[in-house]
N, C-alpha and C positions, 0 to 999 in steps of 0.2 A: 503492499501499498504506499502510495508516496507521499502521502501526509501524516501518514500513522507510523513513524520509526520505531515504536515500541512492539509493532506486530500485535497489537493486540484487534481480537475476531470484533466487529460491531455487534452490538446487542441487538435481540430480536426485537422486533416493533411490539410496542407495549399492547395494542388493540389485539393483536393474534393471540396472546396469553389468556384473552377473554373470550376468544371465540369457541364456540361449542364444536365438539370433534365433527359433527356433519358439515357445518358450515365451513369448516376448514378443508374438507374434500371436496366441496363443491366451487371453494374459491379458486377464480382463475389466476395462474401464475403471471404477474407482471413483470418484464425485464425492462429495468430503467437503466439509463446511461450515464454513468458517473466516471469522468476522466482519472478523477483520483482514485476510484476503488476499484477499477477493472480487474486489476491483479489479482485481487481476492476474491473473484467470483467462484472460483471452485474451494470449498471449504474443507474438502476430505482430503487433499494433499497440501502439504506445506514445503514446498522446495528448499527455503531457506533450513528448516529444521531437520531435513535429510541431508541436507548440503555436508560434504565430510572434505575438509581442506586440512592440508597439513600446514600448521603454522601460519593460520589466517592472520589478513593485515587487520590494523585497527583502523577507525576512521581518520585517525591523524596520519598512519602510515598512507592511505589512500589520498589524503589532501596533498601529503607532500609529492607522491607520484603525479598527481595531476598538475601542479605548479609547475614541477620540472618538465612534465610532457608539453605543456602549452606555453611555458616561459622559455623559449628556445633561443637561439642564435638569431631568428626571424625579428625579434624585439629591436634588434640594430639598426633595420631598415625602416622603421617606423619615422623617424624625421622625414626620410625620402616619399614615404607615401604621404604625408601631411603636405611636404611640397606638392603633390599633384592633386591634391583636394582642396587645398587651402587651410589656413588656420583653425576658422572656427566648424567650417563644414567637415573636417576631419574628426573632431571631437564626436558631433553627431553621426558620422559613419562609422567611427571605431565602435560605438556603443552599438550600432545597427547590426553589424558584422558580429561582434560579441554576442548579442542576443539570439540573432539565427544560429550561429555556429552552437551555442551552449543549448539552443533548443533541440536540434537535430541530435546531439549526443544523448539529452534527456531521454526525447521519445523512443531512441535505439533501446535505452535500458529498460523504459517502461513496457516497452514491446517484447523485450526478452522476459519480463516478469510474468507479463500475460503470456506467453508461450510456455513458459516453465510450468504451468498450471495444466495447459492444453497437452503437452507432451509429455507431462510426466518426470521432466528431467530437471535437474537441481542447479546446472550450468550449461552455458553455451557459449560459442564465439562468436563474432560478428557475423562471419558466414554463415554457420548453424542458425543464427536466426533469421536471417533471409531464407534460408531453406526451409526452416518450420513455418514462417509466415504464409509461403506459397503451398506448403503439403497442408495446411489448415485455411487455406483459403477457397475460393471459388474452384469448381471441378475444372474450368477449362485452362486454369494456369498452374495446375499441379504438375503436371508433367515437365515444368520448366524449372523445378527448384534445384535440380543438382545442377543444372546449367548456372543458375544464379548464384548457387554457393561457389562453384569453381571459378566465376566470375570476380564475384567478393575477395577470392582467398587469392587468385592471381593477382589483381590490382594492389592489395594490401603488401603481399610480400614484395612485389617490385618498388612499390613506393617506398618501403620501411627498409629493404635491402640497399638501394640507392641512396637513400637519405643517410644511411650509416656510412656508406663510401663517401659521400659529401662531408659526414663529420670528420673522416679520418682526414682528408685534405685541408680541412679547416685547422684541426689541430695542429696537421703540420707547418701550415702556413703561417700561423702564429706564433710557434716555435722559430721560425725561420726568421720572421721579421724581430725578435729578441735578439737573435744569434748577429744579425746583419749589423745591429745597434751598438754591441759589445764587443763583437770578435774582429780585430782588424785582420784585413786581408791585402793582397798587392792591388793595387790602383787597375780596374779593369777585369780583374782574374775573379772568377767565381768561388765560393765558398766550398773547401773540400767535401762537406756534407752538403746535400742538397735535400729539397723536401720529399724526395722519393726515398732516399735514406732514411730519413726522419721515420717516415711510414711504416718501414720494415723493423726500424727499432721498436717501433709503438705495438708490433704484433703480439708478443708476450703479454705485455699489461692488458692489452684489449682480451686476449686469450682468457686470463685471470678473471677479468671484468664478467665476461660471457658465461664462466663457469658457474657464477652464483645462479641456481637454478630457481630459487624461490623470491617473488617479490616482498616477502616478509625480510628477507636481509639486504635486499637492495634498497629498502627505503632509507637506511643511513646513508647509502651512497647518494641517494636523491638529495637527502638534505645537505650532504657538502657541496654537490653540485650546485644547490641552490644559494648557499653561502658563498662559494666563488662568484656565481652570477650576480649576487648581492652587492659583493665587493666591487665587481668590475662596473655595475650600473651607479653605485654610490658614487666612485670615482668619476664616471661618466657625467653625473647630474653636477658633482661638484664642476668640472668644466665649464657646464653649461651656463649655471649661475653665478658662479664665482670667478670667471676669470673674464669676464667681459659683459657688455651691455645687452639689455634684451629691447630691440626695436621694434614697435608694432607696425611702424611705417615703411618697414623694410619687407613685410610679408603681404600675403593676400589673404583676405578671410576666405574668400570663396574663388577656386578656379573656374574654368570653362568646364561645361560637362565632359569635353572631349578627352581630359585628363583623370578622370575618375577612373575608368578601369583599370588604372595602374595602380591607385590605392588600393581598390578592393581586391585585386590579383595579390598583391603584397602582403594585404592585412589579413585574407582568410588563410593564405597558407604557411602564413607565423602563428595565427593563433590555433589552427586544425589540429588535434591531436584525437580523433576519432577511432584509428586503431589500435589505441591504448585503452579506452574507455572499458570494453567487455573483458579483457584481460585482468584489469584492476579490479572491477566488479567480480568476477568469478572468485578472486581471493579473498573478497572481504568477510570479516566475521559477522557483520550485520550489514548485508547489502541493502535492506530498505532504506538505510540511511543515505545513500546515494542519492534519493529523490526528495522532493519536495522544496518550498520556497527556500529553506533553510538548510537545506541538505548539502553533503558535501560536494557534489558538483558545481551548485550554484555559487556556494562559498568560495571555492577555487576558480572559477571563473571571473568572479565579480572581481578580487584583487587582482589577477592578470589581469584585467581589462584597466584599473585603474592606472596600472605601473605602464601598460602601453600607451593609453591616452597623455600622462605625464612625458613620457621621454620623448614623443611624436611631438607632442605641443611646443616643449620646451627646447628640442634639438633642431625645428624650424624656425622658433623664433630666436634663439642665438645664432644660428648662422645662416638664415633665410634661402635664397636661393642656389647658394654656394653650398648647400649639404651635400654629403656624398653618398653612395649607395649603402654603405654601412658608417654608421656615426662615427667609430672607432678611427675610421680616416681622417676626421676633422680634429681629432685630439693629437695635434702636434704643436709643439713650441714655435713662438715665432720669434722675431729679434726683439731683444730685449725682456724677453719672456724669462723667469728664475729656473735653473736647470731643472728644479725638481719636476716641472711641467714634463719633461720628457721620459722621466723616471716613471710619472704616474700612467704616462699613455704607455709604457712598457707594463706596467703591473696589470693595468687593463687588459693587455693582450694576454698574458701569462694566465689570468683568472679565466679568460673566456676560454683558454684552450683546456683548463683543468676542468672547467664546468662542462665543456662538451665531452671530455672524455668521461668523466662521471654519468653524463646523459647516454652514453652509448649502450650500456648494459639494457636500460630500460626501453629504448628503441628497439635493439635488436630482439628483446624478448619477444616482440610482435613476430618476426623471421622465424624462431627458433622453435616458437610454439605451433606455427603452421607446418612446417617441415617435419618437427617430430610427431606431432599427431598424425600425420600421413605415414609414417613410416614404423612407429614403435610397435605395431603388429607383428612385425618380423624379426624383432630382437626380445624374446620372450625369456632367454637363457640368461643373459647378462644386460639387461636393460639400464641398467646407470651408467657401467662402461662404455655402452652404445650411444648413450646420450651425450655424455662427455666427448666422444670422438665425433658426433655429429655437430657439436656446437664449434667444436676447433676446426673443422673441417670449413664450415660456415663461414666463421669471422677470419678464416685464411683466404677464402677465397673474396670476401668482400675487401678486406685491406689489399689483395693483390689487385684488385679491380681499380682501387684508387691509385696504386702506382703505375698501373698500365695506362689509366685515363686521368691524369691529374687534374684536368680542365672538365671534369664530369659535371660541375657545379651546374652551368647553363642549361645541359643536357636534360638534368634531373628536374631542373626548372619546369620544363613541359610536361614531363610525367609527372610532378607533383600538381602542377596546374590542372591536368586532365583527371589524375586520378581522385586528388583529393574533393573536386567539384563533385564527381559522381558518388565517391564514400562517403563523405562527410556531409553532403547537403541532399541529394537527389535519392540515394538509395535508402535513408532512414525515413524520408517523406512517403517513398513507394511502400517501405515496410508498414509504417504505421496504418496506410488505408487499407493493406490487406490484413492487416493483423485485426482491426476491427470493423471487419465486413461483415461477422455474423453478429458484432456486440451491438453498431450502431455508430453513428457519426455525429450525434449531438444534435441540438437544436439548429433547425435550418441547413441541416449536414454542414456544418461550420469546418467540421474536420478535414472534409474535401477542399474547401475552398480555400483554407489555411496553407494545405500542402499544395495546392497548385502555385500558391503563391513562392513558397519555399523553391519548388522545382523551378519555376521561372529564374530566380534569382541565382539556383544553381547553373542553370543553361547560361545566364549572363556572364557568371565566373568562368564558367568552361570556355566560353567562347572567346571572351575577350583576355582570360588569364593565359590559355594556351596561346594565343595571339602574341601578347607582349612577351610571352617567354621564348617564344621562336625568334621575334625580333632582337631579342636581348643575346640570344644564343649568336644570330649572323652578326652581330655588331662586336664580338669578343675577338 
């Protein structure tokens, strides 16, 4: 139940207890539609009471994971996004994107809770939720459930595997920037250690990170990542408000609509964390606490949205039209600035590298879960050993991909724009319509109209986000 975090079963109607037995038998059952109570429609099966999770995560652990999944390196592009929308339009659009992305994650979890009841399952992945929705939907679409499941699985794997390769590149590039600033080298000569070498050096620690198999034990790692990201963002905010003037006359309050697609493409794919939502929910001790007005999901995304708005607003206000693609590129010391500015800029780069490293395990968890669930039936004799080998091979391939294609980030921008629009916006809206097909769509069928708007927004993000990503890749 979304609004009943204690899991209490609603009391029977008082009138029913006073009806004679004969009248009770003749009474016609009336099924009413309650968006907040539909997941409790089957009273004989409680999926959360029967769920058996080894080392379940607490609400705090889950909140930390959600913050880390949503508060990634994409936040560093928010000043650039505000440049595309305008200062005050950016605040409004950022709230709009946050509400839509959070709502889509919310309805995915909500539908999962309904489908747990229908399928008598205690947990499901994103792809399994999609398949279960079609299996329990109209007869004409049941035959497409397996194809829909494979589509979601493939998109999730491609997106997160590629994202982790990009993370490897980001860690190496930030380390190289610090090395370039502190290690002398002959004029015109490259460093003995290049970014590809650093990526290979990173392979053993990344393998150790991926060997953490339980989200309960990844929670401290995510907390460390949040601390490093917080330090980096704190120094960034210091540069924005403490080293120069903020001039409203140097920025535009609202830009021409032709620039808006760039804002939405940057913001949606910075905030989106749809692939992490179901794995995190499946490991919770109290899954009902994810939902509700003050649930874990809304709390996490509210905090993330505030930080995104602050950095975008202040970054664009500080540097105006000269803001770079990543705000860290603006954090350089100028003539006459104290030497400490250069040191602080390097601290930001180190903190971002460490935060991305600590995030790697959480993001790669999605890929490992998909792969291992697909092959674990073949390794019944020594499953633990087989899983460690699988994780090692997968992270090795991920790093080798980054070494072979160090400029993979623009290409992944296209995949991210395409996949996250489908996975994060369009798929949850479609799943909700199918899930509530036999329950009801509410007064005036508002559930259908609401999801039509979400799908239209998703198509807008798909077309223009992919278009901008292609243009960005061709310009590199």
